[in-house]
N, C-alpha and C positions, 0 to 999 in steps of 0.2 A: 503494499498501499503507501504509495508518493503522498509525503506531508512535511509539511514544517512545522518546527516547534520554535517558539521563542523563550527563552530564559533571562534572566537578569535584571528584571524588574525588582521595584521594592519603593521602601519610603527611603525620602531623603532630604537633609535639610538646605534650604535656599543656597546656592552656591558649589553644592555636593557634585560627584561626579557616580554614572552609573554606567556599565557597558551591557550593552544587550546582544545574545548572538542570538541567532537563526539559523537553525542545524536543520537539514534537508535529510530524510531518510526515503529508501525507497527509488531514488532517482539521483543522478549527477547533476551536481549545479553547473559545472563546465556549460558555456552557451546560453548559461540563464541569464537575463537583465532580474535584478533584484530592486525592491523599492519597500522602503520602511515608511510607514503610515501611523496615523496615531488619529485617535479620537474621545474627544472629552465629552460629559455627558452633556446633550443637548445641542451638539455641534455635528455638522458634516466631518468625516474623515477627510482630515488632510495631508497631503503630500509631503514628508520630513525630509527625503533624501532617496536617492538612487543611486546605482552601481553599474557599469556595463559589463558585458560577459567576461573583457579582459581586467576589468579592474582598473583602465585606464581613464575612463571618465566619469565623474562623478559629479552629482548636483545636488545642492542642497536650497529648502525655503529659506525666504530671507532672515526668518523667525528665529533660525537656528544655524544661519551663517557666522563661522569662527567659534562656534561652541561644540558643535557636532562634528563625528567624524566617521565616515561610513569605510570601510574594509571590508577583504575578503579573502578568505584563506580556502582555494578550492580545492588542495590536499586534507582538509579537513572538514570537506564539503559545508563550511561555515561562514556565512556573514555576519559582521560583527557592527554596532553603531555605539562608539563612545561619544557619552555624551557630559560635557564639563560646563559649570557656572550655571546649573541648573537652577530656572526660576519656577514658582508656581503655576504659571501659565503654560509649564511643560507636563503639567498634570495629568494623564489621557492613558489609555489603552492603546499599548504601542504594538502596531502588526508588521511583519514582513510579508511578503509575497514577491512570486517568481513567475517568471513569463519565458520561454525559450524563444532567443533571437541569434540564430547563427551564424549569418552574414551583417548584422546590424553592431557597427562601433560607438551607440549610445544610449541613453537612459531617460528613462520619463517617470513624472511625479503622478500623475493621474491614476485612480484606483482601476479605471476602464481599461482592459487590456489585458492586465494580469490574470493569470489562471489557478495557480495554488497561493492559495492563504492560509499563513498559521490561525492559532487560536487567540493570540494577542496575549499581553504579559504588561500588567498594570505598574504606570509610574505615578508616583505621589510625591510630589516635592512640597514640603509644609515644614514650618516651625513647630 
């Protein structure tokens, strides 16, 4: 069974850091574009970051630029989201998603188009 599993969420104080992981099972993340999304209560799902299948292209929402870093380790079949200088407004459920794009050297942050989705991990930033 092909699935994505997020981990690493939790409660952190403002200014703190967390590293989220997105591990794939049942398939290889090679040739897959990965996106990280978040959804806060009462809000629409927001694209946070994405990374191309090679890892050479990354993109960030303006709200997290300079604070979050996306990376991938294809040998471990895992994608990471390092989140630093966290703010209360970063509180949300974070999801990773994947879509296979063999010949494309790009990524995108819109939810439509991604095929596999994880179950989400809660991130709460509060003092």
